[in-house]
C-alpha positions in Angstrom: -43.1 3.9 -23.0 -39.4 3.5 -22.2 -38.9 7.2 -22.0 -41.9 7.5 -19.7 -40.5 4.9 -17.4 -37.1 6.6 -17.4 -38.8 9.9 -16.4 -40.7 8.1 -13.6 -37.6 6.5 -12.3 -35.6 9.8 -12.3 -38.6 11.5 -10.7 -38.6 8.9 -8.0 -34.9 9.4 -7.4 -35.4 13.2 -7.2 -38.2 12.7 -4.7 -35.9 10.6 -2.7 -33.1 13.2 -2.6 -35.7 15.9 -1.9 -37.6 14.4 1.0 -35.7 11.6 2.7 -34.1 12.2 6.0 -31.5 9.6 6.8 -29.6 8.3 9.7 -29.0 4.9 8.3 -26.7 3.2 10.8 -29.0 0.5 12.0 -27.4 -2.9 12.2 -30.5 -4.8 11.4 -33.7 -4.1 9.5 -35.9 -5.5 12.3 -39.2 -7.0 11.5 -41.1 -5.8 8.5 -44.7 -4.6 9.0 -47.1 -7.4 7.9 -48.6 -5.3 5.0 -45.2 -4.6 3.5 -44.1 -8.2 4.0 -47.3 -9.5 2.4 -46.8 -7.1 -0.5 -43.2 -8.2 -1.1 -44.2 -11.9 -0.9 -47.1 -11.3 -3.3 -44.8 -9.5 -5.8 -42.3 -12.3 -5.6 -44.9 -14.9 -6.3 -46.1 -13.0 -9.3 -42.4 -12.6 -10.5 -42.8 -8.8 -10.5 -39.2 -7.8 -9.8 -39.5 -4.1 -10.6 -42.3 -3.4 -8.2 -40.6 -5.6 -5.6 -37.5 -3.3 -5.8 -39.6 -0.1 -5.6 -41.5 -1.4 -2.6 -38.3 -2.0 -0.7 -37.0 1.5 -1.8 -40.2 3.1 -0.7 -40.1 1.4 2.7 -36.5 2.5 3.2 -37.5 6.1 2.4 -40.4 6.0 5.0 -38.3 4.3 7.7 -34.7 5.7 7.2 -33.4 5.0 10.7 -34.0 1.3 10.8 -33.5 0.2 7.2 -29.9 0.4 6.0 -29.2 -3.3 6.3 -32.6 -4.1 4.8 -31.8 -1.9 1.8 -28.3 -3.3 1.4 -29.6 -6.9 1.5 -32.1 -6.2 -1.4 -29.7 -7.4 -4.1 -29.0 -10.7 -2.4 -32.7 -11.2 -1.4 -33.9 -10.9 -5.0 -34.9 -14.3 -6.3 -33.5 -13.6 -9.7 -31.6 -11.0 -11.7 -33.3 -8.3 -13.8 -34.1 -9.2 -17.5 -36.3 -6.5 -19.0 -35.3 -2.9 -19.5 -37.7 -1.8 -16.8 -36.2 -4.2 -14.3 -32.7 -3.1 -15.2 -33.6 0.5 -14.6 -35.1 -0.4 -11.2 -32.0 -2.4 -10.3 -29.8 0.5 -11.2 -31.8 2.8 -9.1 -31.5 0.3 -6.2 -27.7 0.3 -6.5 -27.7 4.1 -6.5 -29.9 4.3 -3.4 -27.5 2.0 -1.6 -24.6 4.3 -2.5 -26.5 7.4 -1.3 -27.6 5.8 2.0 -24.2 4.6 2.8 -22.8 8.1 2.1 -25.4 9.6 4.4 -24.4 7.1 7.1 -20.8 8.4 6.7 -19.4 5.2 5.2 -17.7 6.6 2.1 -15.9 3.5 1.1 -19.1 1.4 1.0 -20.8 4.2 -0.8 -18.1 4.3 -3.5 -18.4 0.5 -4.0 -22.2 0.9 -4.4 -21.8 3.6 -7.0 -19.1 1.7 -8.8 -21.4 -1.3 -9.0 -24.1 0.9 -10.4 -21.8 2.4 -13.0 -20.5 -0.9 -14.2 -24.0 -2.4 -14.2 -25.1 0.5 -16.4 -22.1 0.0 -18.6 -22.2 -3.8 -18.9 -26.0 -3.9 -19.6 -26.2 -0.8 -21.7 -29.1 0.5 -19.6 -31.0 3.3 -21.2 -30.8 5.9 -18.4 -29.0 9.1 -17.7 -26.9 8.4 -14.7 -25.0 11.7 -14.5 -27.0 13.1 -11.6 -27.7 10.1 -9.4 -24.5 8.0 -10.0 -21.6 9.9 -11.5 -21.9 13.2 -9.5 -22.3 11.6 -6.0 -19.7 9.0 -6.9 -17.1 11.6 -7.8 -18.0 13.6 -4.7 -17.2 10.6 -2.6 -13.7 10.4 -4.1 -13.1 14.0 -3.1 -14.2 13.1 0.4 -11.8 10.2 0.3 -8.9 12.3 -1.0 -8.6 10.5 -4.4 -8.9 13.6 -6.4 -7.5 12.2 -9.6 -10.3 9.6 -9.7 -12.8 12.3 -8.9 -11.6 14.4 -11.8 -11.8 11.4 -14.2 -15.5 10.9 -13.3 -16.3 14.6 -13.3 -14.8 15.0 -16.8 -17.1 12.2 -18.0 -20.1 13.9 -16.4 -19.1 17.3 -18.0 -18.7 15.7 -21.4 -22.3 14.4 -21.2 -23.6 17.7 -19.9 -22.0 19.7 -22.8 -23.2 17.1 -25.3 -26.8 17.4 -24.0 -26.5 21.2 -23.7 -27.5 20.9 -20.0 -26.2 24.2 -18.7 -27.0 23.6 -15.0 -25.4 20.1 -15.0 -22.4 21.6 -16.7 -22.1 24.4 -14.2 -22.5 22.1 -11.2 -19.8 19.8 -12.7 -17.5 22.6 -13.3 -18.0 23.4 -9.6 -17.1 19.9 -8.6 -14.0 20.0 -10.8 -13.0 23.2 -9.1 -13.2 21.5 -5.8 -11.0 18.6 -7.0 -8.4 20.9 -8.6 -8.3 23.1 -5.5 -7.7 20.0 -3.4 -4.6 19.0 -5.3 -3.3 22.5 -5.2 -3.9 23.5 -8.8 -5.6 26.8 -8.0 -5.3 28.1 -11.5 -7.4 25.3 -13.0 -9.8 25.5 -10.0 -10.5 29.2 -10.6 -10.9 28.6 -14.4 -13.5 25.9 -13.6 -15.4 28.3 -11.4 -15.4 31.0 -14.1 -16.5 28.5 -16.8 -19.3 27.4 -14.5 -20.5 30.9 -14.0 -20.6 31.5 -17.7 -23.1 28.6 -18.0 -25.7 30.0 -15.6 -27.2 33.3 -14.7 -26.0 35.1 -11.5 -29.5 34.5 -10.0 -29.3 30.7 -10.6 -29.0 28.6 -7.4 -26.0 26.9 -9.0 -24.2 30.3 -8.7 -24.4 29.9 -4.9 -22.6 26.6 -5.2 -19.9 28.1 -7.4 -19.3 31.0 -4.9 -19.0 28.5 -2.1 -16.2 26.8 -3.9 -14.6 30.1 -4.9 -14.5 31.1 -1.2 -12.9 27.7 -0.4 -10.2 28.3 -3.1 -9.4 31.7 -1.7 -9.2 30.1 1.8 -6.7 27.5 0.6 -4.7 30.1 -1.2 -4.5 32.0 2.2 -6.3 35.0 0.6 -8.6 35.1 3.6 -10.0 38.6 3.1 -11.2 37.7 -0.4 -12.7 34.5 1.0 -14.5 36.4 3.8 -16.1 38.8 1.3 -17.3 36.1 -1.1 -18.7 33.8 1.6 -20.4 36.6 3.6 -22.1 37.8 0.4 -23.1 34.2 -0.4 -24.7 33.6 2.9 -26.6 36.9 2.8 -28.3 36.0 -0.5 -29.2 32.5 0.6 -31.2 33.3 3.7 -34.5 33.6 2.0 -33.9 31.1 -0.8 -34.0 27.8 1.1 -36.5 25.6 -0.7 -35.5 22.0 -0.1 -32.8 19.8 1.3 -30.4 20.5 -1.6 -30.4 24.3 -1.2 -30.3 23.8 2.6 -27.1 21.8 2.1 -25.6 24.7 0.2 -26.2 27.0 3.1 -24.9 24.4 5.5 -21.6 24.3 3.4 -21.5 28.1 3.3 -21.7 28.3 7.1 -18.9 25.7 7.4 -16.6 27.6 5.0 -17.4 30.9 6.8 -16.4 29.2 10.1 -13.2 27.9 8.6 -12.3 31.4 7.3 -12.9 33.1 10.6 -11.0 30.4 12.4 -8.0 31.1 10.1 -8.5 34.8 10.8 -8.4 33.9 14.5 -11.9 35.4 15.1 -12.9 32.6 17.3 -16.3 33.9 18.5 -17.5 34.5 15.0 -16.1 31.2 13.8 -18.0 29.5 16.7 -21.2 31.3 15.6 -21.0 30.1 12.0 -20.4 26.5 13.1 -23.3 26.6 15.4 -25.5 27.9 12.6 -24.3 25.0 10.5 -25.4 22.5 13.2 -28.7 24.3 13.5 -29.2 24.0 9.7 -28.4 20.3 9.8 -30.9 19.8 12.7 -33.6 21.8 11.0 -33.5 20.2 7.5 -31.9 16.8 8.2 -32.7 16.2 11.9 -28.9 16.1 12.5 -28.6 13.1 10.2 -26.0 14.3 7.7 -23.5 12.5 9.9 -20.3 13.3 8.1 -21.0 17.0 7.9 -22.1 17.0 11.6 -18.9 15.2 12.6 -16.9 17.8 10.6 -18.6 20.7 12.3 -18.1 19.2 15.8 -14.4 18.6 15.0 -14.0 22.3 14.0 -15.6 23.4 17.3 -13.0 21.2 19.0 -10.2 22.9 17.1 -11.4 26.3 18.5 -11.2 25.0 22.0 -7.8 23.6 21.2 -6.6 27.0 20.0 -7.9 28.4 23.3 -5.8 25.9 25.1 -8.9 24.3 26.6 -7.8 20.7 26.3 -10.7 19.0 28.1 -13.3 21.0 26.3 -11.6 20.2 23.0 -11.5 16.5 23.8 -15.2 16.5 24.6 -16.0 17.8 21.1 -13.6 15.3 19.5 -15.3 12.5 21.4 -18.6 13.7 20.1 -17.2 13.4 16.6 -16.2 9.8 17.2 -19.5 9.0 18.7 -21.3 10.5 15.8 -19.3 8.3 13.4 -20.1 5.2 15.6 -16.5 4.5 16.9 -17.1 4.7 20.6 -18.4 1.8 22.6 -20.9 1.9 25.5 -18.1 2.9 27.9 -17.0 5.8 25.7 -13.8 4.1 24.5 -12.6 3.9 20.9 -13.3 0.6 19.2 -10.2 0.2 16.9 -12.0 -2.6 14.9 -14.5 0.0 13.7 -11.9 2.4 12.3 -12.6 2.9 8.6 -10.9 4.9 5.8 -12.0 8.6 5.9 -9.9 11.8 5.8 -12.2 13.4 8.5 -11.8 10.4 10.8 -8.0 10.6 10.2 -8.2 14.3 11.1 -10.1 13.9 14.4 -7.7 11.3 15.7 -4.8 13.6 14.9 -6.6 16.5 16.7 -7.1 14.2 19.7 -3.4 13.5 19.7 -2.7 17.2 19.9 -5.1 17.5 22.8 -3.4 14.7 24.7 0.0 16.3 24.0 -1.4 19.5 25.5 -2.6 17.6 28.5 0.8 15.8 28.9 -0.7 12.4 28.2 2.0 11.2 25.8 0.9 7.6 25.5 -2.6 8.6 24.6 -1.2 11.1 22.1 0.9 8.4 20.4 -2.1 6.0 20.3 -4.3 8.5 18.6 -1.7 9.4 15.9 -1.4 5.6 15.2 -5.2 5.4 14.9 -5.1 8.3 12.5 -2.4 6.5 10.4 -4.5 3.4 10.4 -7.5 5.3 9.0 -5.1 6.8 6.5 -3.8 3.3 5.5 -7.4 2.1 4.9 -7.9 5.1 2.6 -4.5 4.4 0.8 -5.5 0.8 0.1 -8.5 2.0 -1.8 -6.5 4.4 -4.0 -5.6 3.2 -7.5 -3.7 6.2 -9.0 0.0 6.0 -8.3 0.3 9.8 -8.2 -2.5 10.0 -5.6 -0.9 7.3 -3.5 2.5 9.1 -3.5 0.9 12.4 -2.5 -1.0 10.6 0.3 2.2 8.9 1.4 3.9 12.2 1.7 1.1 13.6 3.9 1.2 10.5 6.0 4.9 10.9 6.6 4.5 14.3 8.1 2.1 12.8 10.6 4.3 9.8 11.3 7.2 12.1 12.2 5.2 13.5 15.1 4.4 10.0 16.3 8.0 8.9 16.1 9.1 12.0 18.1 6.5 11.1 20.9 7.6 7.4 20.8 11.3 8.3 21.0 10.6 10.6 24.0 8.7 7.7 25.7 11.5 5.3 24.9 14.1 7.6 26.5 11.8 8.3 29.5 10.6 4.8 30.3 13.3 2.5 28.6 10.4 0.3 27.5 11.6 -1.7 24.5 8.0 -1.6 23.1 8.4 2.0 22.0 11.5 1.0 19.8 9.2 -1.4 18.0 6.6 1.3 17.6 9.2 3.5 15.9 10.1 0.7 13.5 6.4 0.2 12.8 6.0 3.9 12.0 9.1 4.0 9.8 7.8 1.1 7.8 4.5 2.8 7.4 6.2 5.7 5.5 8.5 3.7 3.2 8.0 2.5 -0.4 4.4 1.4 0.3 3.4 1.8 -3.4 6.3 -0.4 -4.3 5.3 -2.9 -1.7 1.8 -3.0 -3.2 3.2 -3.7 -6.6 5.5 -6.5 -5.4 2.7 -8.2 -3.4 0.2 -7.9 -6.2 2.6 -9.7 -8.6 3.3 -12.5 -6.1 -0.3 -13.0 -5.2 -1.5 -13.1 -8.7 1.1 -15.8 -9.7 0.3 -17.8 -6.6 -3.4 -18.0 -7.7 -4.9 -19.3 -10.8 -3.2 -17.5 -13.7 -5.8 -18.9 -16.1 -8.6 -17.2 -14.3 -10.5 -15.0 -16.8 -10.2 -12.0 -14.4 -6.4 -12.3 -14.4 -6.3 -12.6 -18.2 -8.5 -9.5 -18.3 -6.2 -7.7 -15.9 -3.1 -8.6 -17.9 -4.7 -7.4 -21.1 -5.7 -4.1 -19.5 -2.1 -3.6 -18.1 -0.6 -4.2 -21.5 -3.1 -1.7 -23.1 -2.3 0.9 -20.4 1.5 0.4 -21.0 0.9 0.9 -24.8 -1.1 4.1 -24.3 1.5 5.5 -21.8 4.3 4.7 -24.2 2.4 6.7 -26.9 2.0 9.6 -24.6 5.7 9.7 -23.8 6.9 9.2 -27.4 4.6 11.5 -29.3 3.6 14.9 -27.8 0.8 15.2 -30.5 -1.1 12.2 -29.1 -0.5 12.9 -25.5 -4.0 14.0 -24.6 -5.7 11.3 -26.6 -3.4 8.6 -25.1 -3.8 10.0 -21.6 -7.6 9.9 -21.9 -7.5 6.3 -23.2 -5.1 5.4 -20.4 -7.4 6.9 -17.8 -10.3 4.9 -19.1 -8.3 1.7 -19.0 -7.0 2.3 -15.5 -10.6 2.9 -14.4 -11.6 -0.5 -15.8 -8.5 -2.1 -14.3 -9.3 -0.9 -10.8 -12.8 -2.5 -11.1 -11.2 -5.8 -12.2 -8.7 -5.6 -9.2 -11.6 -5.2 -6.8 -13.4 -8.2 -8.4 -10.2 -10.2 -7.9 -9.9 -9.2 -4.3 -13.6 -10.2 -3.7 -13.0 -13.6 -5.3 -9.6 -14.1 -3.6 -9.8 -12.7 0.0 -6.1 -13.5 0.5 -5.3 -10.6 -1.7 -7.1 -8.1 0.5 -5.1 -5.8 2.7 -4.7 -7.0 6.3 -3.8 -4.2 8.7 -3.0 -6.5 11.6 -0.5 -8.6 9.5 1.1 -5.6 7.7 1.4 -3.3 10.6 2.5 -5.8 13.3 6.1 -5.2 14.2 6.6 -8.7 15.7 5.3 -10.3 12.5 7.8 -8.3 10.5 10.7 -9.1 12.8 9.9 -12.9 12.9 10.0 -13.0 9.1 13.6 -11.8 9.0 16.5 -14.3 8.8 18.4 -14.5 12.1 21.6 -13.2 10.4 20.0 -10.1 8.8 21.4 -6.9 10.2 19.5 -3.7 9.2 20.0 0.0 9.7 16.9 1.9 8.7 16.6 5.7 8.4 13.7 8.1 8.7 14.3 11.6 7.4 11.8 14.0 9.0 11.5 17.8 8.9 12.8 18.3 12.5 14.9 15.2 13.1 16.4 12.1 11.4 16.0 8.8 13.2 18.0 5.7 12.7 17.1 2.2 13.9 19.3 -0.8 14.1 17.8 -4.3 13.9 19.8 -7.5 14.5 18.9 -11.1 15.4 15.2 -10.2 14.8 15.2 -7.5 17.5 15.4 -3.8 17.6 18.9 -3.2 19.0 18.9 0.7 19.3 17.3 3.9 18.0 19.2 7.1 17.5 18.1 10.7 16.7 19.9 13.2 14.7 18.7 16.8 15.2 18.6 19.7 12.8 17.3 17.5 10.0 17.1 20.3 7.4 20.8 21.2 7.8 21.9 17.5 7.7 19.8 16.8 4.6 21.1 19.8 2.8 24.7 18.8 3.8 24.2 15.3 2.3 22.6 16.8 -0.9 25.5 19.3 -1.3 28.1 16.5 -0.6 26.6 14.3 -3.4 26.1 17.1 -5.8 29.6 18.5 -5.3 31.6 15.3 -5.4 29.6 12.8 -7.4 26.9 14.4 -9.7 29.3 16.5 -11.8 32.2 14.1 -12.3 35.4 13.3 -10.3 37.1 16.7 -10.7 36.0 18.1 -7.3 37.4 15.0 -5.5 40.6 15.0 -7.6 41.2 18.8 -7.2 40.9 18.7 -3.4 41.0 15.2 -2.0 41.5 16.4 1.6 38.3 18.5 1.5 36.4 15.5 0.2 37.9 13.3 2.9 36.7 15.6 5.6 33.3 16.1 4.1 32.9 12.3 3.7 33.9 11.8 7.4 31.3 14.3 8.5 28.6 12.4 6.6 29.7 9.1 8.2 29.9 10.5 11.7 26.5 12.2 11.4 24.7 9.1 10.0 26.6 6.1 11.4 28.7 7.5 14.3 26.5 6.2 17.0 26.6 2.6 15.8 29.2 0.0 16.5 29.5 -3.1 14.2 31.7 -6.1 14.2 34.5 -6.3 11.6 33.3 -7.5 8.2 29.7 -7.7 9.4 27.1 -7.5 6.6 24.7 -4.6 6.8 21.5 -3.8 4.9 20.9 -0.1 4.8 17.4 1.3 4.3 18.0 5.0 3.3 15.5 7.8 3.2 15.3 10.9 1.0 18.7 12.4 0.2 20.5 9.4 1.7 19.1 7.4 -1.2 21.6 9.1 -3.5 24.6 8.3 -1.2 26.8 5.2 -1.3 27.7 4.4 2.3 30.7 2.2 1.4 32.7 5.1 0.1 32.3 7.1 3.4 35.4 7.8 5.5 35.3 6.3 9.0 38.3 8.0 10.6 39.2 11.6 10.6 43.0 11.1 10.3 43.8 12.2 6.8 46.6 10.7 4.7 47.7 11.3 1.1 47.6 7.7 0.0 44.0 7.3 -1.2 44.1 3.5 -1.5 44.8 3.4 2.3 41.9 5.7 3.3 39.6 4.2 5.9 36.6 3.6 3.7 33.6 1.9 5.3 34.0 -0.7 2.5 37.0 -2.0 4.4 35.0 -2.6 7.5 31.6 -3.7 6.4 29.9 -5.4 3.5 26.8 -3.3 2.6 23.6 -3.9 0.6 20.5 -1.7 0.3 16.8 -2.1 0.6 13.7 0.1 -0.2 12.1 -1.0 3.1 12.3 -4.1 5.3 8.9 -5.3 4.1 9.9 -4.9 0.4 13.1 -6.8 1.2 11.1 -9.6 2.8 8.8 -9.8 -0.1 11.6 -9.7 -2.7 12.8 -13.0 -1.2 10.0 -14.7 -3.3 10.9 -14.9 -7.0 8.4 -13.9 -9.6 8.4 -16.8 -12.1 6.2 -19.4 -13.7 5.8 -22.9 -12.5 8.7 -24.2 -14.7 11.2 -25.9 -12.4 14.9 -25.1 -12.3 15.8 -28.5 -13.7 13.5 -27.9 -16.7 15.2 -24.6 -17.6 18.0 -24.9 -20.2 21.4 -23.5 -19.3 21.0 -20.6 -21.7 18.3 -19.2 -19.5 20.7 -18.9 -16.6 22.3 -15.8 -18.1 21.4 -13.3 -20.8 23.3 -10.1 -21.6 22.3 -7.2 -23.9 25.1 -4.9 -25.0 24.8 -1.7 -27.0 28.4 -0.9 -28.1 27.4 2.2 -30.1 25.2 5.1 -29.3 23.9 8.4 -30.7 22.8 9.2 -34.3 26.4 8.7 -35.5 26.6 5.3 -33.7 29.7 6.4 -31.8 31.6 3.4 -30.4 31.7 2.8 -26.6 34.8 0.7 -26.2 34.2 -0.1 -22.6 30.9 -1.9 -23.4 32.5 -4.0 -26.0 35.3 -4.8 -23.5 32.7 -5.6 -20.8 30.9 -8.0 -23.2 34.2 -9.7 -24.1 35.2 -10.0 -20.5 31.9 -11.6 -19.5 32.0 -14.0 -22.4 35.2 -15.4 -21.0 33.5 -15.9 -17.6 29.9 -16.9 -18.1 28.0 -19.2 -20.4 24.8 -17.8 -21.7 23.1 -15.7 -24.4 25.0 -12.6 -25.5 23.0 -10.1 -27.6 25.1 -7.3 -29.0 23.9 -4.3 -31.0 21.6 -5.5 -33.7 20.7 -8.5 -31.7 19.8 -6.4 -28.7 16.4 -5.1 -29.8 13.3 -4.5 -27.6 11.8 -7.9 -28.5 15.1 -9.6 -27.6 15.1 -7.8 -24.3 11.5 -8.8 -23.5 12.2 -12.4 -24.3 15.5 -12.4 -22.2 13.7 -10.7 -19.3 11.2 -13.6 -19.1 13.7 -16.3 -19.6 16.9 -15.4 -17.7 17.8 -15.9 -14.1 20.4 -13.2 -14.4 19.9 -10.4 -16.9 22.8 -8.1 -17.7 22.0 -4.8 -19.5 24.7 -2.5 -20.7 23.1 0.3 -22.6 22.0 3.9 -22.3 19.3 4.7 -19.7 17.4 7.8 -18.7 14.2 9.2 -17.2 11.5 10.2 -19.7 8.7 12.7 -19.5 7.3 14.8 -16.7 6.8 11.8 -14.5 10.4 10.7 -15.0 9.6 7.2 -16.2 12.7 4.9 -16.0 13.7 4.1 -19.6 16.2 1.8 -21.4 17.4 2.4 -24.9 18.0 -0.6 -27.2 19.1 -1.0 -30.8 15.7 -0.4 -32.4 13.6 1.4 -29.7 13.2 2.2 -26.1 11.5 0.3 -23.3 9.7 1.9 -20.3 9.7 -0.1 -17.1 5.9 0.0 -16.8 5.7 -2.1 -20.0 7.1 -5.1 -18.1 4.4 -5.2 -15.4 2.2 -7.7 -17.2 5.0 -10.3 -17.8 4.8 -13.5 -15.9 8.5 -14.0 -15.1 11.3 -11.8 -13.9 15.0 -12.4 -13.4 16.4 -13.1 -9.9 19.1 -10.5 -10.6 19.3 -7.6 -13.0 22.7 -5.9 -13.5 22.2 -2.4 -14.9 25.6 -1.4 -16.3 24.5 2.1 -17.3 24.6 5.5 -15.8 22.5 6.6 -12.8 20.2 3.5 -12.9 19.7 3.7 -9.1 19.0 7.5 -9.3 15.9 9.3 -10.2 13.1 11.6 -9.1 12.5 11.8 -5.3 9.0 11.0 -4.1 8.7 11.9 -0.4 7.6 8.9 1.6 8.2 6.6 -1.3 11.8 7.0 -2.2 13.8 7.5 -5.4 11.8 6.5 -8.5 14.7 4.8 -10.3 15.2 2.0 -12.8 16.3 -0.2 -9.9 13.0 0.5 -8.1 11.1 -0.2 -11.3 12.6 -3.6 -11.7 11.8 -4.4 -8.1 8.2 -3.4 -8.7 7.8 -5.9 -11.5 9.2 -8.9 -9.6 13.0 -8.8 -9.7 14.6 -9.9 -6.5 17.6 -7.6 -6.7 19.5 -5.2 -8.9 23.1 -4.0 -9.2 22.7 -0.4 -10.4 24.6 2.9 -10.5 24.1 6.0 -8.5 26.0 8.4 -10.8 27.6 8.6 -14.2 30.1 5.7 -14.1 33.6 5.6 -15.3 33.3 3.0 -18.1 36.6 1.3 -17.6 36.1 1.0 -13.8 32.5 -0.2 -14.1 33.5 -2.9 -16.7 36.3 -4.3 -14.5 34.4 -4.2 -11.3 31.4 -5.9 -13.0 33.6 -8.6 -14.4 35.1 -9.2 -11.0 31.7 -9.4 -9.5 30.7 -12.2 -11.9 33.9 -14.1 -11.0 32.8 -14.0 -7.3 29.3 -15.0 -8.2 30.7 -18.0 -10.1 32.4 -19.0 -6.8 29.0 -19.3 -5.1 29.2 -16.0 -3.1 26.2 -13.9 -2.4 25.5 -10.9 -4.7 26.3 -8.1 -2.3 29.5 -9.9 -1.1 30.5 -10.5 -4.7 30.2 -6.8 -5.5 31.9 -5.9 -2.2 34.9 -8.0 -2.9 35.1 -6.7 -6.4 35.4 -3.2 -5.1 38.1 -4.3 -2.6 40.0 -5.9 -5.5 39.9 -2.6 -7.3 41.3 -0.8 -4.3 44.0 -3.4 -3.8 45.1 -3.6 -7.4 47.6 -1.3 -9.2 45.8 1.5 -11.1 47.0 3.9 -13.8 46.5 6.9 -11.5 46.2 7.4 -7.7 43.0 9.3 -8.4 41.3 6.1 -9.6 41.2 4.9 -6.0 38.7 7.7 -5.2 35.2 6.5 -4.6 33.9 8.2 -7.7 35.5 5.5 -9.8 34.7 2.3 -7.8 31.7 3.1 -5.7 28.9 3.9 -8.2 27.6 0.3 -8.3 25.4 -0.7 -5.5 23.2 -3.8 -4.8 19.6 -3.2 -3.8 17.2 -6.0 -2.9 17.2 -9.5 -1.5 20.6 -11.1 -1.2 21.4 -14.6 -2.4 23.9 -16.7 -4.3 23.3 -17.2 -8.0 23.9 -20.5 -9.8 25.7 -19.4 -13.0 27.2 -21.7 -15.7 30.9 -21.0 -16.3 32.1 -20.2 -19.8 33.3 -23.1 -22.0 31.7 -26.1 -23.6 28.4 -27.2 -22.1 28.7 -30.6 -20.2 27.2 -32.6 -23.1 29.9 -31.3 -25.4 32.5 -32.9 -23.2 30.6 -36.2 -23.3 30.5 -36.1 -27.1 34.3 -35.3 -27.2 35.0 -38.2 -24.9 33.0 -40.5 -27.0 34.8 -39.3 -30.2 38.2 -39.7 -28.5 37.3 -43.2 -27.4 36.1 -44.2 -30.9 39.3 -42.7 -32.4 41.5 -44.6 -30.0 39.6 -47.8 -30.7 40.0 -47.3 -34.4 43.8 -46.6 -34.1 44.2 -49.6 -31.9 42.3 -51.7 -34.4 44.5 -50.5 -37.3 47.7 -51.0 -35.4 46.7 -54.5 -34.4 45.7 -55.4 -37.9 
């Protein structure tokens, strides 16, 4: 009986896919016909939930234009939840219908949420149904539409595993096709082509699925710029489809073929033929779907607009793009864009960008700027839904390219109009392109701790994060287990994303707020009045720098020939810092001149007061540069200690972005008050004085530990005491954590890694911890250096600690000189003990080095003293001085008093 029911349900779903025509954008279900209402009421009275669900689905199929809200309200309108197997199957089918209808209406994010609910309902209740066709496949396709290809691949691989297990050749072939689309979208053409070939091996050449596979094959050739091959494949594919259209599914394949053919001809600049193919696609949509596949229709209209744009027909192009927005429901009755209705979709992002190009062509710069900003807003709404870090970083890189064009327009308007508003727009755009993934991590940590940490969802989240860290550590440590661990990690991340969505639903404060995050005035008002920033944006054509002081944008500058400037900075760092001090020492005058050129290029247009504290937000290659060691005057002299370093004029700290800096002002810690914390928790230091298999001694580390012991009271863990468990405990307990050990980047993804006495620790392992130090001092080589992620910054140890809740780090940009690092670090602690802020303490320690006698004049070169930088939120740190704890003095005083009394008593006697 159960098998029969399952077949009936799948048959019902197939009928829905086959026959329903759906424009489902109605805002209300309207009044139900009396017979239908009476039927529903009767089924409710008889407690027949299954038929009640099917009646609502049937009504939706019969009246697709008016019933989206009616269908979506079915789950809340139900008087109870499903109990029997049949009811659970009906409920699952309802959820999948909701996902399908939302997709048809063009709302991909809502559709994804519906399919996700369906999958998790199937998983949680162990419903005996095959969901590969009507949940997994459309769900994965939605992720490809959204641009989250890693998630799509994860779901598609699950579908493929089921198909291969069941020996379902057609399902396997169609899934290989979808995998080909996903791999093609992330630029892995080799894997994409392999998937198409594997798919073709599963079905005969006469199979309808072969048409689907050739459509994707043509798309792959198109993306590879092999346009002639793409043209041959897609033309042949269209020819064999003309007499094979049987239903809406096969009609959709022809529709897709026409769109691909149009894209190919557009790339080949055959605009008349391209137009003809797009028109055939629209005709197919009208014939088989009554024009109601809205997303496809919008895409075709946008492509027709692009043709007009290529023909320099701006007004005609704009007309098409407006039709796209109207199709997606974003224009009001007056034909104006309603920003409140902008949603996350890559095609919506594209049409706003195309409108900006039209307005640029028409000379309407303000409108061009506004449309790019709307495009970025749609992109931000996509980005918030993405879970995979790699996907976010790729998306951020793409966003940055678009933001550069917007900044260029805004800068032109600022110069033309002198309206200060455009300077704030530039700041807004810069912040949209900086360390957004890091910002997400920082905020998530803070919000979670601000809420109920005993909430079961948070406990589940913490357990999942710990399990993911464990699997990722296995993958990095043992190449034999890498595939198994990666698969387990992907499953856990999938579950974690669902838990995170549940948390956001339960706690709306954790939801992304575009108005709050992207409002420049809100950002500026949150800055302390004394904060003085210089933020850089490194584009392909130009580099922009913006100065912010007294909560206002003071000035914006542009540096042209960005590629040459960036290459010059990279060459400068590589030549004089990355390979040791020899290049500086061998030709100090050449270094002096090169350093001055860097300073003049980046900071020459700014004027600061003497000893003014600056916070620099670097970008790309500038992130590997320490500004304090730059030369500010071109007059060369041989005495290195007297060189005009920027250090002598300004005190400098660094930030990943202004928003991360603001958010780092909040400490990640438990509810334990400062008074309740014992003194030993103020400072903890871990020192590995030997390294390598032969445990070769590192004298400077031992010297550093001894120097700090004379200065600071706290917990000092040396060699055998400095194991991974000791580190994890110290990380959660200490206000200041000092780490002097070997550090490096592990694996393909360059994971920041610290080596301890017994094992290594990867930064991602710390994400689930409840506390984090206010300051981490990383006295190891290149802890502020790492892999460059465009639009995100340098993926370094310093950044890793910021992501898990540390307010600030002192870290190194290159391989440090051990003796110099030890002495400068010790001097920094002396200044901290005097109550000075972190960046100023480090700044004065560097000045002390320059003003003190050294063994060699070369030791005044920046290579020796300038590797350490401070990144993060600046503050003073309350550290206990070395010596007896206060209660020891009380005890000694009491003993002395008793001794004196005893002596007095004996003398008197």
